[in-house]
FIRO-629330 format. One record per atom (N, C-alpha, C): residue in three letters; x, y, z. Coordinates in steps of 0.02 Angstrom, whole numbers, padded with zeros to 5 digits, always signed. Layout:
! residues N
ALAXYZ ...
! end
This chain:
! residues 316
MET+05675+04130+05476 MET+05636+04180+05451 MET+05562+04146+05464 ALA+05549+04092+05440 ALA+05496+04041+05428 ALA+05442+04040+05503 ALA+05493+04032+05548 ALA+05481+04028+05610 ALA+05471+04095+05650 ASP+05499+04130+05662 ASP+05451+04225+05639 ASP+05380+04245+05632 ARG+05393+04209+05565 ARG+05309+04224+05539 ARG+05272+04197+05546 ALA+05270+04137+05593 ALA+05227+04092+05604 ALA+05186+04119+05680 SER+05217+04158+05707 SER+05187+04175+05762 SER+05195+04256+05801 PRO+05197+04304+05748 PRO+05222+04359+05739 PRO+05217+04422+05828 GLU+05246+04442+05839 GLU+05241+04484+05901 GLU+05190+04539+05866 PRO+05142+04576+05938 PRO+05096+04628+05912 PRO+05145+04679+05900 PHE+05108+04713+05824 PHE+05155+04768+05807 PHE+05131+04836+05816 PRO+05166+04888+05848 PRO+05124+04955+05847 PRO+05118+04980+05795 LEU+05036+05011+05758 LEU+05036+05057+05722 LEU+05055+05122+05735 ASP+05057+05164+05696 ASP+05095+05231+05722 ASP+05152+05255+05742 ALA+05210+05218+05717 ALA+05251+05216+05743 ALA+05325+05209+05724 ILE+05368+05237+05723 ILE+05437+05223+05688 ILE+05488+05168+05747 HIS+05506+05117+05696 HIS+05534+05075+05742 HIS+05607+05081+05734 GLN+05647+05072+05771 GLN+05744+05075+05761 GLN+05761+05015+05763 GLY+05785+04998+05693 GLY+05822+04931+05692 GLY+05823+04921+05614 ASP+05839+04820+05602 ASP+05855+04829+05530 ASP+05804+04826+05510 CYS+05767+04832+05456 CYS+05700+04818+05417 CYS+05698+04755+05400 LEU+05745+04695+05387 LEU+05733+04641+05384 LEU+05697+04618+05442 ASP+05709+04622+05495 ASP+05701+04603+05578 ASP+05630+04621+05569 MET+05622+04709+05564 MET+05540+04725+05575 MET+05496+04698+05541 LEU+05500+04674+05457 LEU+05456+04622+05433 LEU+05447+04571+05443 ALA+05488+04522+05474 ALA+05486+04472+05496 ALA+05441+04472+05559 ARG+05432+04513+05581 ARG+05386+04518+05633 ARG+05311+04539+05619 LEU+05303+04575+05574 LEU+05246+04585+05525 LEU+05214+04544+05512 PRO+05116+04529+05531 PRO+05081+04489+05494 PRO+05069+04452+05438 ASP+05078+04423+05400 ASP+05051+04404+05323 ASP+04996+04441+05310 ALA+04985+04482+05254 ALA+04948+04521+05218 ALA+04916+04576+05287 SER+04961+04633+05298 SER+04938+04657+05344 SER+04947+04746+05322 VAL+04959+04756+05280 VAL+04991+04821+05231 VAL+04961+04830+05183 HIS+04918+04884+05158 HIS+04871+04912+05101 HIS+04943+04921+05065 LEU+04998+04986+05085 LEU+05048+05003+05039 LEU+05109+05017+05078 ALA+05147+05017+05015 ALA+05220+05032+05055 ALA+05269+05054+05003 PHE+05298+05118+05031 PHE+05343+05142+04981 PHE+05420+05151+04998 ALA+05467+05108+05004 ALA+05528+05110+04963 ALA+05588+05141+04936 ASP+05618+05168+04995 ASP+05678+05217+04952 ASP+05745+05197+04988 PRO+05748+05144+04958 PRO+05804+05127+04994 PRO+05884+05136+04987 PRO+05934+05098+05023 PRO+06012+05150+04994 PRO+06013+05127+04904 PHE+06061+05178+04899 PHE+06051+05153+04805 PHE+06132+05107+04780 ASN+06168+05114+04830 ASN+06224+05071+04846 ASN+06286+05102+04795 ILE+06273+05174+04809 ILE+06327+05221+04768 ILE+06365+05229+04796 GLY+06371+05227+04866 GLY+06421+05238+04910 GLY+06405+05332+04946 TYR+06355+05307+04971 TYR+06312+05379+04989 TYR+06356+05374+05088 ASP+06364+05436+05117 ASP+06386+05417+05177 ASP+06327+05416+05219 TYR+06323+05368+05253 TYR+06259+05343+05294 TYR+06291+05334+05384 ASP+06249+05369+05405 ASP+06304+05359+05477 ASP+06308+05291+05519 THR+06254+05235+05485 THR+06258+05137+05514 THR+06279+05126+05467 TYR+06244+05142+05388 TYR+06245+05084+05343 TYR+06289+05087+05293 ASP+06318+05022+05287 ASP+06370+05040+05218 ASP+06360+05029+05147 ASP+06335+05080+05107 ASP+06320+05088+05058 ASP+06369+05080+05004 ARG+06413+05038+05012 ARG+06457+05007+04961 ARG+06465+04935+04960 ARG+06407+04878+04962 ARG+06406+04825+04951 ARG+06414+04809+04890 THR+06447+04748+04877 THR+06451+04727+04802 THR+06397+04709+04777 ALA+06400+04703+04711 ALA+06341+04701+04665 ALA+06284+04631+04696 ASP+06331+04591+04684 ASP+06290+04504+04715 ASP+06250+04527+04765 ASP+06275+04539+04847 ASP+06278+04570+04904 ASP+06204+04594+04892 TYR+06218+04666+04876 TYR+06158+04682+04855 TYR+06100+04701+04826 LEU+06104+04645+04769 LEU+06053+04611+04738 LEU+06030+04580+04793 ALA+06066+04513+04823 ALA+06030+04452+04863 ALA+05988+04505+04939 TRP+06035+04551+04975 TRP+06001+04586+04997 TRP+05932+04621+04990 SER+05907+04654+04906 SER+05865+04672+04908 SER+05834+04616+04889 ARG+05837+04573+04862 ARG+05775+04519+04851 ARG+05741+04489+04933 ARG+05789+04493+04979 ARG+05757+04477+05041 ARG+05703+04524+05063 TRP+05706+04602+05073 TRP+05676+04660+05093 TRP+05602+04659+05050 ILE+05636+04624+05002 ILE+05555+04650+04925 ILE+05538+04608+04936 GLY+05554+04533+04965 GLY+05515+04477+04976 GLY+05470+04492+05038 GLY+05502+04527+05085 GLY+05474+04528+05151 GLY+05418+04561+05150 VAL+05429+04623+05091 VAL+05377+04679+05081 VAL+05329+04639+05055 GLN+05322+04601+05025 GLN+05286+04567+04968 GLN+05234+04523+05010 ARG+05292+04480+05081 ARG+05242+04459+05116 ARG+05174+04492+05159 VAL+05194+04545+05177 VAL+05164+04574+05231 VAL+05118+04620+05205 LEU+05107+04622+05107 LEU+05062+04669+05071 LEU+04985+04616+05079 ARG+04941+04665+05096 ARG+04874+04621+05035 ARG+04912+04608+04999 PRO+04826+04558+05003 PRO+04818+04530+04926 PRO+04808+04577+04837 ASP+04784+04636+04893 ASP+04782+04703+04829 ASP+04816+04744+04845 GLY+04856+04744+04883 GLY+04927+04789+04891 GLY+04992+04801+04825 THR+05023+04873+04871 THR+05054+04892+04803 THR+05115+04916+04832 LEU+05170+04932+04801 LEU+05238+04928+04830 LEU+05257+04991+04781 TRP+05266+05047+04805 TRP+05293+05103+04770 TRP+05396+05096+04774 LEU+05425+05099+04719 LEU+05512+05070+04739 LEU+05549+05151+04724 ALA+05571+05185+04744 ALA+05622+05224+04713 ALA+05696+05187+04711 ILE+05710+05213+04670 ILE+05779+05186+04656 ILE+05812+05239+04600 GLY+05875+05239+04590 GLY+05908+05263+04545 GLY+05955+05221+04477 ASP+05994+05258+04449 ASP+06015+05225+04388 ASP+06051+05143+04375 GLU+06067+05156+04451 GLU+06134+05097+04439 GLU+06116+05041+04443 TYR+06046+05019+04493 TYR+06016+04952+04523 TYR+05942+04955+04484 ALA+05914+05012+04424 ALA+05858+05016+04424 ALA+05816+04936+04392 ALA+05851+04925+04316 ALA+05837+04878+04297 ALA+05852+04825+04301 GLU+05893+04821+04372 GLU+05902+04740+04381 GLU+05832+04721+04456 LEU+05819+04800+04498 LEU+05778+04781+04531 LEU+05694+04764+04503 LYS+05676+04812+04456 LYS+05632+04807+04432 LYS+05626+04745+04390 VAL+05652+04692+04357 VAL+05668+04598+04357 VAL+05675+04571+04400 LEU+05694+04596+04470 LEU+05695+04551+04528 LEU+05606+04553+04548 ALA+05594+04617+04555 ALA+05527+04613+04582 ALA+05471+04596+04525 THR+05480+04593+04464 THR+05411+04566+04441 THR+05458+04492+04420 ARG+05499+04488+04400 ARG+05481+04392+04367 ARG+05515+04346+04428 GLU+05554+04369+04489 GLU+05566+04318+04527 GLU+05520+04336+04572 LEU+05490+04391+04588 LEU+05456+04392+04654 LEU+05383+04390+04650 GLY+05363+04427+04562 GLY+05261+04404+04551 GLY+05236+04460+04566 PHE+05291+04536+04554 PHE+05246+04593+04576 PHE+05236+04610+04500 THR+05192+04648+04478 THR+05173+04658+04403 THR+05183+04764+04411 CYS+05216+04758+04368 CYS+05236+04852+04382 CYS+05185+04885+04329 ARG+05134+04916+04357 ARG+05079+04967+04335 ARG+05128+05018+04290 SER+05168+05034+04316 SER+05189+05127+04283 SER+05269+05102+04300 TRP+05332+05135+04254 TRP+05392+05149+04263 TRP+05395+05232+04283 VAL+05388+05254+04309 VAL+05383+05347+04325 VAL+05445+05375+04324 VAL+05449+05404+04299 VAL+05546+05448+04301 VAL+05504+05523+04346 TRP+05547+05514+04390 TRP+05554+05592+04424 TRP+05596+05639+04399 TYR+05553+05667+04386 TYR+05625+05751+04360 TYR+05599+05793+04398 TYR+05678+05795+04434 TYR+05671+05841+04473 TYR+05733+05915+04454 THR+05716+05970+04502 THR+05758+06021+04486 THR+05815+06016+04535 PHE+05894+06033+04549 PHE+05947+06055+04564 PHE+05964+05977+04561 GLY+05975+05970+04496 GLY+06042+05878+04482 GLY+06068+05898+04501 VAL+06125+05819+04516 VAL+06170+05847+04525 VAL+06231+05826+04481 ASN+06271+05891+04502 ASN+06322+05910+04440 ASN+06353+05827+04426 CYS+06365+05834+04362 CYS+06398+05795+04363 CYS+06475+05819+04306 ARG+06555+05782+04300 ARG+06587+05820+04278 ARG+06625+05809+04189 SER+06602+05758+04171 SER+06610+05689+04129 SER+06555+05655+04076 LYS+06506+05677+04126 LYS+06413+05649+04094 LYS+06375+05705+04084 PHE+06312+05694+04057 PHE+06254+05723+04086 PHE+06220+05731+04165 SER+06231+05783+04175 SER+06214+05794+04236 SER+06134+05765+04253 ARG+06140+05718+04322 ARG+06066+05677+04333 ARG+06035+05724+04354 SER+05956+05719+04342 SER+05922+05748+04370 SER+05854+05731+04372 HIS+05861+05634+04387 HIS+05800+05593+04392 HIS+05801+05546+04437 ALA+05749+05511+04453 ALA+05756+05441+04487 ALA+05692+05398+04466 HIS+05694+05334+04477 HIS+05650+05309+04444 HIS+05604+05299+04520 LEU+05546+05286+04466 LEU+05466+05251+04546 LEU+05459+05191+04506 PHE+05454+05145+04527 PHE+05414+05082+04500 PHE+05343+05087+04560 HIS+05291+05077+04499 HIS+05231+05063+04534 HIS+05201+04956+04535 LEU+05222+04944+04585 LEU+05224+04871+04597 LEU+05165+04851+04627 VAL+05117+04812+04612 VAL+05073+04772+04640 VAL+05051+04719+04633 LYS+05016+04686+04679 LYS+05014+04611+04693 LYS+04996+04569+04640 ASP+04925+04617+04642 ASP+04871+04580+04592 ASP+04845+04625+04556 PRO+04874+04620+04456 PRO+04861+04671+04415 PRO+04764+04674+04412 ALA+04731+04651+04448 ALA+04665+04629+04451 ALA+04639+04665+04479 ALA+04675+04660+04541 ALA+04640+04713+04609 ALA+04678+04745+04642 PHE+04713+04808+04631 PHE+04738+04839+04669 PHE+04718+04926+04685 THR+04711+04962+04733 THR+04680+05025+04741 THR+04721+05062+04688 PHE+04712+05109+04663 PHE+04706+05182+04633 PHE+04648+05220+04619 ASN+04676+05276+04651 ASN+04626+05307+04651 ASN+04617+05368+04610 SER+04585+05376+04557 SER+04613+05420+04485 SER+04595+05478+04501 ASP+04544+05486+04549 ASP+04482+05559+04555 ASP+04536+05604+04633 ALA+04566+05568+04662 ALA+04610+05603+04723 ALA+04667+05628+04679 ILE+04702+05615+04638 ILE+04750+05624+04595 ILE+04740+05658+04518 ARG+04695+05674+04508 ARG+04663+05700+04426 ARG+04685+05772+04406 VAL+04712+05788+04390 VAL+04735+05878+04379 VAL+04706+05907+04304 PRO+04704+05983+04327 PRO+04659+05995+04259 PRO+04715+05993+04220 SER+04679+05994+04148 SER+04747+05980+04091 SER+04760+06068+04082 ALA+04828+06041+04036 ALA+04858+06127+04013 ALA+04805+06159+03962 ARG+04747+06127+03931 ARG+04695+06139+03878 ARG+04659+06205+03928 GLU+04653+06179+03998 GLU+04576+06205+04046 GLU+04645+06282+04055 LEU+04682+06238+04105 LEU+04744+06302+04146 LEU+04779+06342+04110 VAL+04795+06316+04049 VAL+04857+06364+04035 VAL+04840+06391+03976 TYR+04778+06344+03937 TYR+04744+06401+03872 TYR+04679+06403+03875 GLY+04661+06416+03935 GLY+04582+06440+03971 GLY+04524+06408+03913 ASP+04551+06345+03867 ASP+04466+06327+03834 ASP+04426+06303+03870 LYS+04387+06316+03852 LYS+04319+06316+03895 LYS+04301+06249+03890 ARG+04301+06211+03825 ARG+04304+06131+03795 ARG+04342+06089+03842 ALA+04385+06107+03895 ALA+04411+06072+03918 ALA+04389+06023+03964 ASN+04407+05963+03985 ASN+04369+05917+04031 ASN+04365+05926+04112 PRO+04304+05941+04146 PRO+04310+05989+04206 PRO+04338+05933+04248 ARG+04332+05882+04237 ARG+04346+05823+04285 ARG+04434+05819+04271 GLY+04465+05857+04250 GLY+04537+05851+04218 GLY+04559+05785+04199 ARG+04624+05758+04202 ARG+04670+05706+04179 ARG+04705+05666+04221 LEU+04721+05614+04216 LEU+04775+05585+04248 LEU+04834+05610+04254 PRO+04889+05614+04310 PRO+04971+05632+04261 PRO+04990+05589+04236 ASP+05073+05644+04198 ASP+05084+05577+04163 ASP+05140+05542+04178 ASP+05163+05495+04155 ASP+05216+05455+04204 ASP+05295+05471+04204 THR+05313+05538+04173 THR+05339+05566+04203 THR+05343+05642+04243 TRP+05352+05639+04326 TRP+05314+05673+04348 TRP+05383+05735+04352 VAL+05346+05808+04328 VAL+05356+05847+04303 VAL+05314+05907+04331 LEU+05320+05953+04389 LEU+05248+05978+04421 LEU+05246+06038+04391 ARG+05185+06025+04343 ARG+05160+06102+04307 ARG+05119+06133+04380 PRO+05058+06211+04356 PRO+05034+06225+04397 PRO+04997+06203+04379 GLN+04938+06160+04351 GLN+04886+06106+04333 GLN+04895+06050+04369 ASP+04946+06031+04389 ASP+04967+05966+04427 ASP+04964+05996+04486 LEU+04965+06040+04530 LEU+04960+06082+04598 LEU+04930+06124+04591 PRO+04869+06157+04575 PRO+04848+06221+04580 PRO+04834+06273+04625 SER+04832+06233+04703 SER+04824+06238+04769 SER+04878+06249+04778 GLY+04955+06260+04763 GLY+05029+06283+04795 GLY+05049+06348+04761 PHE+05024+06329+04691 PHE+05052+06394+04644 PHE+05008+06429+04596 GLY+05042+06449+04586 GLY+04984+06532+04521 GLY+04982+06501+04467 SER+04922+06529+04445 SER+04902+06500+04372 SER+04959+06541+04292 ASP+04980+06581+04326 ASP+05013+06623+04279 ASP+05086+06584+04267 GLU+05091+06538+04274 GLU+05169+06485+04253 GLU+05152+06433+04231 ASP+05183+06413+04172 ASP+05167+06343+04172 ASP+05207+06297+04136 THR+05268+06293+04188 THR+05312+06229+04209 THR+05309+06228+04266 TRP+05320+06197+04298 TRP+05351+06191+04385 TRP+05382+06117+04380 TYR+05429+06086+04431 TYR+05453+06017+04436 TYR+05451+06000+04530 PHE+05443+05935+04528 PHE+05443+05921+04578 PHE+05517+05933+04599 PRO+05559+05953+04657 PRO+05628+05985+04646 PRO+05650+05928+04712 ARG+05706+05896+04721 ARG+05738+05861+04767 ARG+05720+05934+04837 VAL+05741+05906+04902 VAL+05734+05956+04953 VAL+05797+05961+04970 CYS+05815+06041+04950 CYS+05850+06058+04944 CYS+05868+06112+05032 GLY+05947+06119+05037 GLY+05946+06180+05092 GLY+05928+06208+05118 THR+05896+06251+05075 THR+05863+06330+05085 THR+05782+06303+05070 PHE+05771+06253+05069 PHE+05686+06244+05059 PHE+05638+06244+05154 LYS+05609+06278+05145 LYS+05575+06278+05209 LYS+05552+06207+05246 GLU+05536+06133+05175 GLU+05520+06087+05206 GLU+05587+06028+05252 ARG+05658+06070+05199 ARG+05716+06015+05231 ARG+05715+06021+05307 SER+05731+05964+05332 SER+05749+05931+05409 SER+05807+05978+05407 GLY+05843+05962+05370 GLY+05927+05985+05397 GLY+05953+05929+05412 TRP+05951+05869+05420 TRP+06009+05828+05455 TRP+05985+05763+05423 HIS+05950+05745+05359 HIS+05970+05708+05316 HIS+05965+05724+05253 GLY+06018+05679+05196 GLY+06043+05695+05139 GLY+06000+05694+05076 CYS+05935+05647+05104 CYS+05913+05593+05045 CYS+05848+05605+05043 GLN+05811+05673+05087 GLN+05740+05664+05083 GLN+05707+05679+05024 MET+05646+05660+05044 MET+05602+05665+04998 MET+05546+05717+05012 PRO+05510+05728+04957 PRO+05475+05805+04953 PRO+05411+05794+04949 GLU+05379+05806+05021 GLU+05309+05798+05039 GLU+05239+05788+04965 GLN+05234+05822+04943 GLN+05199+05847+04873 GLN+05213+05760+04851 LEU+05270+05734+04837 LEU+05280+05680+04795 LEU+05243+05608+04834 LEU+05259+05614+04890 LEU+05241+05557+04955 LEU+05173+05579+04944 GLY+05129+05642+04939 GLY+05043+05660+04935 GLY+05006+05610+04874 ARG+05066+05626+04816 ARG+05031+05613+04758 ARG+05020+05533+04768 ILE+05081+05488+04800 ILE+05098+05402+04768 ILE+05043+05361+04845 ILE+05018+05417+04890 ILE+04976+05386+04966 ILE+04906+05410+04929 ARG+04870+05480+04912 ARG+04813+05476+04881 ARG+04801+05454+04830 ALA+04837+05414+04780 ALA+04819+05357+04724 ALA+04810+05293+04751 SER+04858+05265+04810 SER+04873+05197+04820 SER+04836+05186+04879 SER+04808+05213+04910 SER+04795+05196+04983 SER+04708+05244+05009 HIS+04684+05228+05066 HIS+04632+05254+05081 HIS+04642+05255+05153 PRO+04599+05322+05180 PRO+04595+05330+05245 PRO+04618+05266+05280 ASP+04634+05285+05351 ASP+04642+05218+05373 ASP+04676+05152+05365 ASP+04689+05183+05297 ASP+04751+05099+05265 ASP+04803+05111+05312 VAL+04861+05069+05299 VAL+04901+05030+05355 VAL+04961+05072+05274 VAL+04999+05110+05299 VAL+05078+05130+05244 VAL+05139+05098+05294 LEU+05192+05081+05239 LEU+05236+05041+05264 LEU+05302+05079+05241 ASP+05339+05107+05266 ASP+05413+05102+05239 ASP+05468+05075+05278 PRO+05499+05036+05250 PRO+05540+05004+05285 PRO+05631+05039+05289 PHE+05601+05104+05247 PHE+05691+05148+05252 PHE+05687+05216+05263 ALA+05641+05232+05332 ALA+05603+05290+05326 ALA+05644+05342+05324 GLY+05699+05325+05337 GLY+05737+05401+05337 GLY+05737+05469+05380 SER+05699+05525+05332 SER+05693+05580+05365 SER+05626+05579+05384 GLY+05566+05522+05382 GLY+05511+05515+05407 GLY+05458+05547+05355 THR+05464+05586+05300 THR+05426+05608+05255 THR+05356+05553+05234 THR+05370+05507+05225 THR+05306+05451+05211 THR+05274+05452+05251 LEU+05311+05436+05324 LEU+05259+05424+05384 LEU+05220+05492+05410 ALA+05269+05575+05374 ALA+05241+05611+05410 ALA+05188+05634+05345 VAL+05197+05624+05291 VAL+05130+05641+05228 VAL+05061+05568+05276 ALA+05100+05513+05280 ALA+05033+05462+05282 ALA+04987+05498+05340 LYS+05007+05519+05394 LYS+04986+05545+05452 LYS+04962+05618+05443 LYS+04970+05652+05381 LYS+04940+05712+05362 LYS+04857+05699+05319 LEU+04887+05653+05280 LEU+04833+05623+05238 LEU+04782+05573+05314 GLY+04792+05555+05345 GLY+04739+05501+05382 GLY+04748+05449+05388 ARG+04809+05417+05359 ARG+04828+05339+05355 ARG+04855+05329+05421 ARG+04856+05234+05432 ARG+04882+05226+05467 ARG+04957+05223+05450 PHE+05004+05200+05503 PHE+05082+05204+05463 PHE+05125+05167+05497 ILE+05175+05135+05497 ILE+05242+05088+05513 ILE+05300+05093+05494 GLY+05351+05128+05506 GLY+05415+05157+05480 GLY+05466+05124+05553 CYS+05523+05104+05482 CYS+05577+05073+05491 CYS+05640+05105+05492 GLU+05688+05118+05548 GLU+05756+05161+05507 GLU+05799+05127+05548 LEU+05851+05122+05524 LEU+05906+05089+05540 LEU+05951+05116+05595 SER+05961+05198+05598 SER+05989+05225+05634 SER+05965+05247+05697 GLU+06000+05257+05758 GLU+05955+05277+05795 GLU+05962+05342+05815 ALA+06000+05383+05782 ALA+05960+05455+05787 ALA+05941+05477+05752 TYR+05912+05458+05691 TYR+05875+05480+05645 TYR+05816+05453+05655 ALA+05796+05400+05694 ALA+05718+05375+05719 ALA+05702+05431+05769 GLU+05746+05450+05806 GLU+05740+05495+05850 GLU+05712+05554+05832 ARG+05752+05573+05776 ARG+05719+05631+05743 ARG+05653+05639+05697 ILE+05642+05562+05697 ILE+05562+05565+05655 ILE+05523+05571+05700 ARG+05530+05541+05762 ARG+05494+05526+05822 ARG+05456+05632+05826 ALA+05537+05648+05834 ALA+05529+05734+05827 ALA+05460+05762+05784 ARG+05477+05743+05727 ARG+05435+05767+05661 ARG+05372+05751+05687 LEU+05357+05679+05688 LEU+05285+05668+05688 LEU+05250+05690+05756 GLU+05292+05721+05803 GLU+05247+05742+05855 GLU+05210+05824+05839 THR+05232+05842+05787 THR+05229+05919+05780 THR+05188+05918+05728 ILE+05152+05870+05707 ILE+05096+05871+05666 ILE+05049+05841+05672 ALA+04984+05858+05626 ALA+04907+05831+05647 ALA+04895+05802+05583 VAL+04850+05763+05585 VAL+04801+05743+05528 VAL+04751+05804+05501 ASP+04778+05787+05428 ASP+04739+05872+05396 ASP+04783+05932+05377 ASP+04843+05923+05413 ASP+04895+05988+05387 ASP+04928+05969+05342 PRO+04903+06036+05308 PRO+04935+06051+05270 PRO+04991+06011+05216 LEU+05008+05979+05160 LEU+05078+05960+05138 LEU+05125+06018+05146 ASP+05180+05993+05157 ASP+05240+06060+05126 ASP+05251+06035+05056 GLY+05273+06090+05033 GLY+05286+06087+04951 GLY+05335+06136+04944 ALA+05375+06119+04900 ALA+05434+06182+04848 ALA+05422+06267+04856 ALA+05491+06291+04861 ALA+05490+06362+04914 ALA+05498+06389+04852 GLU+05522+06361+04802 GLU+05562+06425+04751 GLU+05540+06388+04681 PRO+05477+06362+04672 PRO+05488+06321+04584 PRO+05517+06347+04541 LEU+05530+06329+04490 LEU+05559+06369+04412 LEU+05493+06392+04385 LYS+05494+06442+04325 LYS+05446+06472+04299 LYS+05504+06465+04231 SER+05453+06434+04162 SER+05482+06429+04119 SER+05446+06453+04069 ALA+05365+06487+04062 ALA+05351+06518+04009 ALA+05290+06544+04035 PRO+05261+06603+04017 PRO+05193+06648+04052 PRO+05136+06605+04021 SER+05072+06612+04063 SER+05010+06577+04028 SER+04997+06610+03959 THR+04954+06572+03907 THR+04961+06606+03855 THR+04861+06616+03855 ALA+04834+06577+03913 ALA+04766+06597+03937 ALA+04730+06682+03916 ARG+04786+06717+03939 ARG+04750+06799+03960 ARG+04818+06838+03888 GLY+04846+06804+03851 GLY+04907+06827+03826 GLY+04867+06834+03763 ARG+04912+06849+03697 ARG+04898+06839+03629 ARG+04902+06798+03601 ARG+04864+06786+03535 ARG+04890+06716+03501 ARG+04884+06740+03446 LEU+04924+06700+03409 LEU+04902+06700+03309 LEU+04861+06659+03281 LYS+04830+06697+03234 LYS+04794+06639+03206 LYS+04788+06629+03128 ARG+04787+06579+03097 ARG+04802+06566+03021 ARG+04758+06596+02984 GLY+04802+06590+02921 GLY+04757+06641+02876 GLY+04809+06674+02819 GLY+04796+06679+02753 GLY+04829+06740+02720 GLY+04922+06705+02731 ALA+04952+06749+02692 ALA+05028+06754+02694 ALA+05034+06791+02775 GLY+05020+06793+02790 GLY+05032+06839+02879 GLY+04991+06805+02925 ARG+05007+06803+02974 ARG+04967+06770+03044 ARG+04932+06855+03069 ARG+04885+06867+03111 ARG+04871+06894+03121 ARG+04855+06911+03199 ARG+04870+06949+03255 ARG+04843+06939+03323 ARG+04766+06945+03330 VAL+04748+06896+03389 VAL+04713+06913+03392 VAL+04695+06934+03480 ALA+04661+06999+03484 ALA+04668+07026+03565 ALA+04623+06980+03601 PRO+04676+06963+03661 PRO+04650+06943+03742 PRO+04556+06937+03721 GLU+04544+06994+03719 GLU+04447+06989+03753 GLU+04430+06939+03696 ARG+04455+06913+03656 ARG+04432+06903+03589 ARG+04417+06797+03603 ARG+04449+06809+03679 ARG+04458+06732+03684 ARG+04388+06661+03661 ASP+04338+06703+03658 ASP+04276+06646+03637 ASP+04276+06600+03588 ARG+04328+06633+03541 ARG+04332+06594+03472 ARG+04367+06538+03483 LYS+04347+06464+03443 LYS+04371+06424+03454 LYS+04474+06430+03428 LEU+04499+06383+03469 LEU+04573+06376+03448 LEU+04583+06352+03396 PHE+04649+06358+03336 PHE+04647+06331+03283 PHE+04665+06280+03300 
! end
């Protein structure tokens, strides 16, 4: 592998490459990638068309060490890796990436999605783990202004004292209307990043583990700049590459399946820079906004209602 790294062949950008990600990573030059997003197989027995998702634990961890180490080498000194993983190996891969390979974990994000996996003898799973890993904790890209969201104080409660710049999202990603005001109405206060289900408009229809574009949009906006190089070693349905293209980034993808790679190429041909990101077609409404409704004011033995037209008073 060292010989391959010494003189890598030229590697075209803005393309999907079919083959083993370890071979692709060996061909990439050192420090050539700004951001990597990886959603590897979880080793839970999923039925892929070309990959065996039933490795022994030791084999899976040894393989993970190789590809994560390869990603670390091709990242720039200020580069970032986002790693998506399930419960089964989340702890092991975090330790591997940080203690063995030297990454710093800036955030351990829990992605809470709707349409959780139904289980018979335990609580239904409705989350995945997203590790925000950087090579240098003193020098990495984090565009906070690109992902700020209106606070609940501003959007839900209509409070004029709210910071007009908004705030950063929490590390549990539950998409509410203030997190994506352009996509949803302001009269509902809890939305979620759902998994991309069969009835959703953005569903490719040929890959069972498709990531939502809005989730990748948050990651790519936060951790890269226009014209930066974004890498996905497990391209799957091509969502990372599609979002990178829409947001004006360069991209490199690898996919083991020849059939998936061809469909990713077809998907990329249908989109252009500045195309809007696809979003959830049917988000969940949990409760109405209080900004235009009635609220209670403290005082006395009981509480009296304050009419909506008197919202200029301070909130208790």
